[in-house]
N, C-alpha and C positions, 0 to 999 in steps of 0.2 A: 505494498500498501504504499508506504513511504518515496519506493522508487516513481511510483504514478505520479504523486502529489508532490514531488523534489519542483521547489520552485526556480522558476530562470529568469535571471536579472538581466536587465536588457542596458546598455548602455551606448550612448547617443553620443559618437566620436566627429570635432571636426576633424578628425584628421592628425596623423601623429605630427604629426611636423610644426602645427601652430600649437607653440611653447609658451604658455601665458607666466611672462615673466616681466618687471621693469626697465631688462633692458635686451631682451630678443625679440617679447611682442608687447609694446607697449598700447594697454589700451587705452580708449578714449570714449567717451561719449558727445553726448551734445554741450556743446557751449556755447558764449560768444559775448555780444558787450556793443551797444547802442553809443559810447561814447564820440563823440564829432571830433576827428582827425584832421590833422594838418596837411597832409599828402596826396598830391591833389597826382588823380588816378593818372594811367598812363592809354591816355585813351585809345582803341580800335589800332593797337601798333602792328604792322605790318612789315617790316623792317625789312632793307633789303638780300637777298642771297637768306630770308627765313631767320636773321638774324635773333635772338631773344638778349643781347646785351642792351638797347634800352629797360626794358623790363627789370633787367637785374639791375643796371644803373638808381633805378626810381627805389628799389622794394628792400637790395642787400641793407644799404643804410640803415633800414632799421630791426633789423635780423641781428640777433643777440644770443650770445650762449651762454648760460646756469652753469655756474660750478655748485655743488652742495656738500658740503658735510656730513657725515651721517656719524652717528656713535657708532662703536662694531663693540663684540664684546673682546675681551682681556686673552692675550693669545698665550699659551704653555710657552712651559721652558721651552719644551725640543721646539719648539716652532723653529724650522730655516725660510719660510715664502717672510716676505718684504710685512705681508699687510695681515700675516700669522694665520690667525681665527676666523677675519674679518668675512662676513656675508658677501660680500663682494671682489672675494681674493678669486676667483673662478675666472671674475667680470677682467678683473684686471691681467689675467694674466692671459688668457684667451685676446683679447682684443687690446692690449700692448704690448704683453712681453712676447707674442706668436704674432703680435704685426710688426715685429721690427722695430717697436717702438717705447719710448721709456715711460713707464708705469708714473702717474703723478708723482709728486714728492713731499713727503709728506715726515718731518723732522724723529727724529728715533725714538724722542721721550714720548709722542704722541703714535705711533705706528700701531698699538695695539688698541689704541682708544679711537680711533678714527679713520675712515675712508672718504673717498672724496668719487665721486658719482656728475655726471655730464649730460645735461640735455641742451635742448636749443627755446629759443620763444621769439615774440613778435611786440615793436611796440605800437598799439592801437590810439596815446592820445599821446600828446608834448608834450606833457608836464610828467610823461613815466612812466604811465602804464600799459605793462606788460602783459599779455597772453602766455598761458604753456598748459603741460600735460601736468594735471593733478600728482601721479607718480612721480615726474622728475621733481618735483621738490617734499614730498612725504616722508617724512620721519626727518626734517633737516635738522640739524641744527644752529646753521648759518647758512645763507644763499650767498653769493655773488655775480653780478652780470655784469658780461663785460661786452662792451659797445663795440661796434663794426670799424672805429676806428682803434680799439685795443684800449679805452678806458674803460678800470675796472671798477666797480663800485656795489657795495650791500643792497640786500631788497630785501622789505618786507612781505610778508602773505598779505595781503588786504582780504582775500576769500579761498576757498576751496572745495572741490567737489568730490568724494571719491567715487560715487555713485556716475558720475558723467566723467574720470578723470581729467576736468580742468581745475588750472587754478590762475589768480590772475596778482601779480606783486605790482608792489610801486618801487622806483628807485629817485633819484633826486641829485640831478643831474646839474643845477645852478643854471640852463637853457635850455632853449623850447628843442624837444628832438626829432629826428627822421621819424616820420611812423608810414603805416601800412593802412591801408582803406580796406573795407569790408566788401565782396560783393556777395553776388547772388546765388551762392547753391543750385539754386533752384533750376538756373537757365540751364546747368551745366550738360552734357547729353554724353554716350557713350561715346566713344573715338576724338574729341573734343583734347585739346592739347594745354596742357600744367607743365608747372616748373615749381619743386621741391625743394626749398633751400633751408641749410641745415647744418649744423658741426657734427659732420660721422667720423665716432671716432675721437672724435678730441681733434680731428686735424686741419681743423680750421670751417668759418663758412666758405660752404659746399651748394654750385646750383645745380641740380638733375632734374632735365626733361624728359616728357612722356606725353599717354595722352589717358585719357577715363576710359576705366578697362569693363568697368561695368558701376552699377548704383544700385542703392538699397543693401547693400551688403550686412547678413545678419551671422554674427562672430559669437551669438547664445554669449555674450559679454555681459549683458544689463539688458534693461527693459526698454533702452532708448537706440539700441542699434540700429541706422542705417547708413553704412558707410559708403564712404566715397572708393568703392577699387582702383589704384593706378600702378601704372607699370615704371613711371619715375622711379629711379632708386632713393630708396629709403635707408638709413640702416640707424646701429648704436649712435646716439646722440641726433639724431634727427628728428628724436620723440619732441611734440611741440613747437617746430618750426611749420612756416606759414606753406601752404601750397595756392598758388597764382594761377591767375588764367590769363590770357593773350592780354588782359584791358590793364595786367598789374595789383588782382583785387584778390582777397582773401580767401578764396571759397572752402578751405578746410583747412583743419589741423592737424598733421601730420601725427599719427598714433600706432600704429599694429604696422607689423612684419607678418607673413606666411612663411617659414624660413625651414630646412631641412637640416642649414648650416649654421644659424644664427647670423649669414648674410642676406644680402638682398639677393631675391633670386625672380623678382620682376612681379614681386603679390604684396603690395604695398593696401594699406586703408591709411583712408584719411576721417576726420569729422567734418559732416559736410555747417559752413558759416552760417547754416538760415537758423540753424538749433542752437549751430555753438554760442553767435548772439544776444541771443535771451537769457543763458547760462549768463552768461560772464557779465550782464547787465546787471541780477538779481547778484551777484556776487558782489558787486562794486558797492549794491548799496547795503548789503547784511551780511556779508563774509559768509555764508552758509547760505543755505537750501533747506527748504522743506517742502516736503514732499507729501500730497497726496496718497492715504488708502481706502482701500473699497474693503480689500480680505477675500478674494475668489481664487480659485484655481479654475484655468480656462484654456480653452484649445480651438483651433482652428474648426469651422465650417465646411467640412466636405460636400462636392457635390454628394456623396451615399448619405452622409449623418443631413444635408437639410433635406433630400427624396424622404430618409424615413420619418423623420420631424412635418413634412410637410410645406417648407420652404420655398417655395417658387425658384431660388437661387441661390446656393452658398455666398456665405457673407453672414458679418457678424464675430462673436466671439462665445463658444461655449462654453456655460459655467459647469463645470464635473465635478466641484466641491467649493461648499460657502463653510470659512471660516467660524468657528463659532465665537460670539460676542463682537464677529468682526462689524464693522459699519454696515457689510452687507446684509450680514443677517438682520442685522437690527430695521434694517429697511424692508426684508422680507424677500431677497434674491434668494431664488429658489434653485437647487441642482435639477440642470435640464434645462433651466432659461438660457434664450440665445439676448445675447444684448448686444445691438443694433444701432442702439444712439448714447452719447455720455453729451453733459452739459451742453449741448445744441450743438454737438457733431455726431454727424455721424461713425459707424464704425462699421468699418471695414475687414479685419481682420483684426487675434490677438491685442499685435502692435497697435495699433492704434489706440484701443482701450487701455493700456498701459500706461502709453504716454500723454495722453487725455485726462486722464485720473493723476497721474501724476506729476502736471503743470496746476492743477486745480489745489487752492491754499485750502491746509488742513480748518476744518469746521464750515465750511463752504457746502449751504445745502442747494445741488442738482437735480433735473430729471434724468431719468434713467430711461431707455424705452428697451422694452424684452420682446421677444418669439415666444409667448408658452401656451405649450400647447392645441397650437393650430390658433391663435387667440395673438394679437397684438396686444401689450399690456404698459401703462409708463406707473413709477414709480418715483419715489422723491428718496433722494439717500443724501445724509449729512456723512461727508468724506471727512475720515481719520487725517492721522498721522504718523507718516511711514517713519519707522526707524529703522536704523542696521541691520536688524535682525529679520527684519517682514518684510518682504514683498510686495509692491503694487500691487499685480496682476499677475500673478506664477504661469509661465506659460507653460506648457507643454505642449509636443507638436502631434498627439495622441496616432504616433504609428506603432506602438505594440503596448497599449494599455493595461495597459499596464503594463475479478471481476467489472465488467462495464455499467456505467447508470442508463438511464432513457438517451436514444440518440436523436439530438435536435435532429431536426426536416431542412436538409438541405444545404447547412452551412458546415457542417462535418464537427461535432462538439460532442462529446459525452463527457455527460452529467452528472454528480450522484451530491443530494444529500447532504447537511452539519449534521455528521456525527460528535458528540463527544470524544471523539478520539481524533477525526480530524480537527476538530476544533482545536484541539492542544498541538497538534503536529504542524498545523499554519497557524499557532498563536491569534487565535482568533476571539474578537471581546465576547460575551459570555452573551450580549445580545444582538450578535454579529446573525440575518438573515440571509437566504440566498440559497445558490447551486454554485459547489465547486465543479474548477474542469476539469474532469479525472485524462480527459484525453481528448488530442486535438489530431484529427487527420491531415497529413500535410500533403494530401491535395486540393483539400476544400479550402475555399472561403476564411472560414476563421482561424485559419492558420497565416494564409497571406495577411490576413490583417493585424495577427498581432497580437492574437492570443493566447494564451500559454499555458498548458497542464499550472492548477494550483494559484489558478487567477481565480474569485469569487465572481459570479454574476450576480447584481445588487436590485439592478432594475431593466426591464426592455422596455423599447419605446418611451420612456419616464416614467414608467409604471413600475411601480417595487415589488421584487417578487421572494418568497420565503422559503421555497422548493424546488429542486427539477422541473417537478412535473410543470408547474407556473412558468419555468422559464422555459419550457418546452412547448407548453402552449401559448404561450403568447408571444413566441417566436413563429410560431405556426400561422396563428390568426395575421399577423403583420405579412406573411408571403401570402393567404386568399386576399387581403386588401389590394393585392394588387401595386404595392409598394414595391420598390426596386432594393431595397436595404434593409436593414432592422438594424436598431442601433439597443446598444449592448451600453451597461455602465458596469464597469469593471472597477472592483477593489483589486489594488497588489501594492504590497508591505507598508500598506496604512493611508496609502493615496488613492484615491480613486480618478478614473478616468473612462472619456465616452469613447466607445470602436462600433463603426458604423461596417457592417458586415454587408457585404450585396449579394443576394440571391442568386445574380444572373453567373456567380464565377465559383455556386456550390455545385 
């Protein structure tokens, strides 16, 4: 029995080469600013022979190098490396020693207590306001900014936001500084030319050229993922530097690379400027950002899901779980609701909802439009405040929701009632109801949809079920009704997810 009910866990992988590290993959999400700048944009440059020199001449003076000093744990007596047990030891060895370049010089008496890291940034206001990534300055005990002319100045953090991986710094230069102007990232199209400016590996300000490879990339690093993918080479040290268009305006903030070896392979990612400006403006005003919180687990509405619940087209965010005591629970949001609108905005997919909720100030009362059991319903919700350990609206992809009993028709499931023995083996709650998946036919639709042995089916087409017979009857009834798929609410490892199983593949 235990072999039949053995749980198989599903891991959603971005790919082994995507390394989440401040120095290998630098993640950022939305950030920005509406501070007026003094830099005149380079309008419609079409330089002879396709040269980008006019853009570089205009923008490079506003790009800075950011050096941070970070505390490191004391070195042991037998350490032989220059930085002892510093968490950045591998970084310096790989990206300075292995590159034939000297590591940053640290006084011997401080070698065991500090380490330096490098990043980039850009000036958006002539009085010294600088935008960069949060991971560039996170945990720093001191921050130094080096201007393009070599001037070194101390910087203070005006505001930072870890969720968006953005930070705003301030320096005092005693004179107006050159700036860059924000551009409109929404106008960027795949194939448009762009330039990335920054200080890779600490060798000095460097400009690389490429094109927009794709838009709307989701790296699953946060609820705001909407990255611009570029093939302009960016490397360690480019983090926080500007991505500019052919008019010399900032359309993105260089933030991440996909790499099997730590260096650029032509797959880089930047935060869109239209998202960035809003966050930077908030950071300048308050130093931090409070995010709205709804308290639901959501997933996409696929064509099969839409068919199963009677929607005429896929769209919205399907609620697979409502967190106890959350704003959504208090407002009456139910498992199985499809959220189609929030705060007057249409919700096309789960990301739309996550971003919309996050942008609302905690305490605001907003309308929530849902599709519930074949009818459109509007309710009001008092938005809560998100904390570091709470997600705005957790998004799942629905790819694997998550002797033999009665055989469910068409879709290939073997089901069993929840017995005391099974309840103990699967560590189910005493009040858990539903049917346990004892077997899955690998050639049938349920397997293709991600159902696994050990899953517990707790609802069919949004109606709760208590045992295997009710599940079988509900699936059969869905087939007789003429629907192309059946919607199963599956519980796995304490989480719930909806899985639409098409009858056509059964």
